[in-house]
N, C-alpha and C positions, 0 to 999 in steps of 0.2 A: 673793521670787522671788532666786535665787542666781546670783552670777557664774560658778559653773562648774555650774549645774544649770537646766534649763528645766522647766517644766512643763504638762503638758497630758494629761487624761484624759477617757475617754468611754465611754457605752454605749448600746446600741440597748434602748428599752423600747417597745414597740408600743404604737401607738395613738395616740403624742404626736410631735408635729414636733420633730426634733432641733434645736438651736440651738448657735451657736459659744461654746466656751469657750477663753480664751487667757489666757496670762500671761506675764510677762516675765522674762528671766533677771536676777538681782540683779546691779548693778552694770555692766550689758551693755545694749545697743541690740535684744537679740534676743528675739521673741515667738514662742511655740508655740501653735498651737490645734489643736483637734479638734472635730466636731460630735458633740453628746452629748443625750441625754435623761434629765432628772430627777436630775440632778449636783449633790449638795451638798459644799461642801468641809468637811472636818473638821479646824478651826483646831486642837483639841487633839492631834490626831493627828500633824499638821504640825509642833507645836512639838517634840512627842518625837521625832518624826523628826530634827528639824534638832539636837537635843542630841544625837542619835546618829551623825547622817552629815553634820552642818555643811552647807557651801554645795552637798553633793550632793544635799540633800533639795530637792523642788520643790513639787510639789501633791499633795494626799492627800484621798481623800473618799469617800463612799458613795453607792450610786444602788441601785435596786429597793426603795427603803423601808427603805434600811440592810442588807438581805440580801446585799450585793454590794460590793466595793470595788475601787479601782483606784489606782494611783499610779506616780509618774516619779521616777525617779533618774537623773542623767546625770552624765557624765565628760568633762572634756576630752579631746580626740582631736586631739594636735599631730602627730602622724606622719601624712603623706601617703599613707603605701602601707594605713594602715590600712582594713579594710571592715566592713561589717556584720556579716558572716559570722565575722571574726578577734575581734570585741568579743564576739559571742555565745559562741563556743567559750572565750574569756576569763573570763565572767561567768557562763557557766553551769556546773554541776557535772558534769553527763553529757549525751549527746548524744541521751538518749532524746526522741524528740517534736520533731525538728528540721523544720522547714517555711519555705517562703520566699514572701513577699509581696510581688511587684514587685520593688524594690531591698531590700527588708526582711527581715532573717533574723528569723525567730520560733521558738517553742518553745512545745509545749503540755504541761502536764503534770497530772497525777492522782493526788491521795493521799486516804488515808481518815484523819480526825481525829476520835476521838470517835464512832466509828460512822456519821458522815457523810461523804461524799466533797467533797472543795474541788478545784475544776479552776481552774488558773491559765494564762493567756496572757501572753507576753512578746512584745516586738517590740523591734528595736535599730536605729532609724534613724539613721544615720549623716548628720549635716548641719552647716554652718558651723562645723567643725571642733569638734564634740562628738558624742559618742556616747549618746543617749536610752533609758534601759531603761523601756520603757512596760508597766507590768504591770497585767492583769486579772483579777479574780479573782472567781470564784461558788459559792455555796453550791449543795447539792444539791437544794432544796426549785425552785431556778430551772432545772432540768435541760433545760426547753425552750431556754433562752437560752444553753446550754452549747456550741453547734456553733462549730466552727471557722471558717465562712461568717460567722458574726454576728460575729466577733472581726476577719476580713479586713475587712467592710465596715467596720467602725470605724476600723481602723488606715488603710484608705484615705483617711481625711478629715485626716491628721496633715500638718500644714503647719507652715513656719517662716518669718520674716521679719524683716528689720532694719528696725526703727521707730525711728530717732533722735527724732522727734515723735509723739505721738499713738499711736492703737490701729488695729488692722486695719479698724475700721467707718470710719476716717477717710479711707482710701487708695482709688484705683482698683482694681477688681477686677484689671484689667490689670498693674499695679504689684505686686500682692500675688502674682499668679502667676510674674511674673519674679523676684522675690526668692525665693521657694519653689524654682524651678528654680536660680537661683545656687547657693541654699545647697545644694543636693543634688550639686553640681558641686567643691564644697571648692576646693581651690587652683588649681582650671583655670576657676573661676567670673569672674577678671576678663579672661582672654582671650578668652572665650566671649562676654562681654557688651560687648567691645570690636568683635569681629566682628560681632557681630548688630547695632552701632550704626553700624558702616560699611554694612552691608549693606541697613538700612532706615532711613536718616537721619532720615525723617520720624516714627519712631516714638519717643516719649519715655523709653519705659519703660524702655530697656537702659541710655542715659547717666545717668538718673535712678538707677537701682540702684547702676551702677557708681560714679557721684559718691559716692552714701551710703556705699559699701564702703570707697571710697578715704578719704575724710574722718574716717571713724571707725577708721582702721588706719593712719594716718599714710603715706597712699600718694604723697605729694609735691605740691607745690603746683601746676606745670603740667599732670598730668594730671587733677587734682581740678578744677581751674579749668574745663579745658576741657570736662569731663565734664557739669559743671553747666551751663556755657554753652550746651552742646549739648541738654541738656535742656529748660532755660526758653527757648530759643528755639523747639522744638518745642512746648513747652506754648503760648507764646504765640499760636502759629500756629494754636490751634483756633478754630473759630469761634463754638461754643457750648460753651464748658468747663462740665462739672457741677460741683458743690459740691466732689465728692472730687478732682477736678482742679484746682479752685482750692487746694484746701488741699495738694495737692503742690507746687503753684507756691510757696505760702509755705515750705514747707519747703524746696525748693530755693533759694529765695532767701535764706533763714536760713542754710543751708549754704555757699553762696557768700560770704555775709559773713562765716563763721568761716573760710574758706579764705584770705579776702583779709585778716582782721585778724592772723592768724597769720603772713602775711608782712610783715605791718608797712602795708600799704595801707589805712591806717583810713579815709580820706575817701570810697573807693569801697564800702569794707564796710558803713560808716553808709547808704549807699545802698540797698544790698540787704538790710541790716536792716530800714529802714524799709518798703520795698516788701513784706518778707514780714509785717512788722506790721501794714500797712493791710489787707491780705488777708486775714490772721487776725481782725482785728476787723471787716471787712466780714461775715466768715462766723460773727462771735459765738463764735470757738472760743477754750478757756482757753490754747491754745498760744501766743495773743499775749503770754502772760506771760513765759515764758522767751526769747522776741523782744525784747520791749521792755527785758529784762535785758541780753541781749546788746548792744542797742544804747546803752543807757546806759553798758556797760563802755566801747564802743569811742570814744563821745563823750567820756567822761573822760580815755581815754588821748589824744585829739584835742585837749584844752585847750577842748572844747565844755560850758562848764558848765551853762548852763540846760537844755540837751538832755538832759545827763547826768542831771540831777536831776528832770526831769520824767518820764522814761522809767524812771528805778528808782523813783518813786514809784507811776506806774502798774503795774508789775511787783509792788510789793509789796502793793498792794491787792489785788491778785488772789492772791497767792500770799505771803502773811507770812513765809514762811522767808528769803525774800530781803533781809529787813532784817538778818539775822543775818550772811548769807553777805556781804553786802555789807561790813559790819564790816571782815571780815579779809581781803577781796579786794584784792589788790595794785592791780588796774585803778584802784581808786578811792583810792590814795592821796593823791591830789593835792587830793583834797577833804576829808580826814579832820579837818581845820580848821573846814571850812566850816558854818557855824552850820545852815542849810537841808540839807545832807546827815545831821546829827546829829539834826536833828528826825525826817527820813524813818525812819532806820535805829533810832531809839528810840521810836517811835509805837505804841502796843498795849501799852506795858509796863505 
């Protein structure tokens, strides 16, 4: 998945239950999803698309037994005045077949190739600083599924979320809904989330999403810390939290730990990293690996040798690439000559 391109593609195939397909933008925390039936990723087509489009290429695949195709190409949209309609005008060669689905500008085109009619629908969702060019193409033998109504039903399931840890299935539905709405608001998202958090202080979703946005975009120490503390306080007040809400708590503890560590408040950071790790361990979730690595980094910087080595080894056992990362990570410079550190980072060679 690409830093400047998201992916999500879907189709409606009668007689089957739709499932959610999701993909992450390369080198970002953005995840896009669509509900689809019968989708198969075409890795070879994706490889060729990436060779030609670079990071703008996202996901490519087929459905309906290979008789239909779908693709997403995404462009960064830093202009706060840009709209879905302006991107459609920019990316489409002509205005024929323009229509709108909610806030998404779309186009329907038909052409005959080799005696066979090809129908393509495109939508241009604008969210989280990106314009997504969602393309769905059908061949003539699937004429009964070429309706605009079918495409509208498909594109209505398009969602965007900022997932710093895990995937959509890990999070509460309320958090995902809040993330999608925030993404659709673009630059106004932060103020909207602050207003929501103030209006409904017991609702953890708004401060949680705000904190994640701030932490991943350099939102400043005090606003980020305040948002995380608000979210964690509201989560702690839940009488019977679900596993998804426990996962959100682990992510929040990790995020607050990151925020504190960046500010040099390492003792406090260790406490929150450990809290997040313990929850992830309780859930049996692999996200405990990056939490353990963060904890090891903070411990090493604090001079807590035993803790640093313990949690680095826990992280490396789950995700072996942490061994190589630790060798070049400046946070572990104080341990480079330590024989136990060298054992951990060289294990498995």
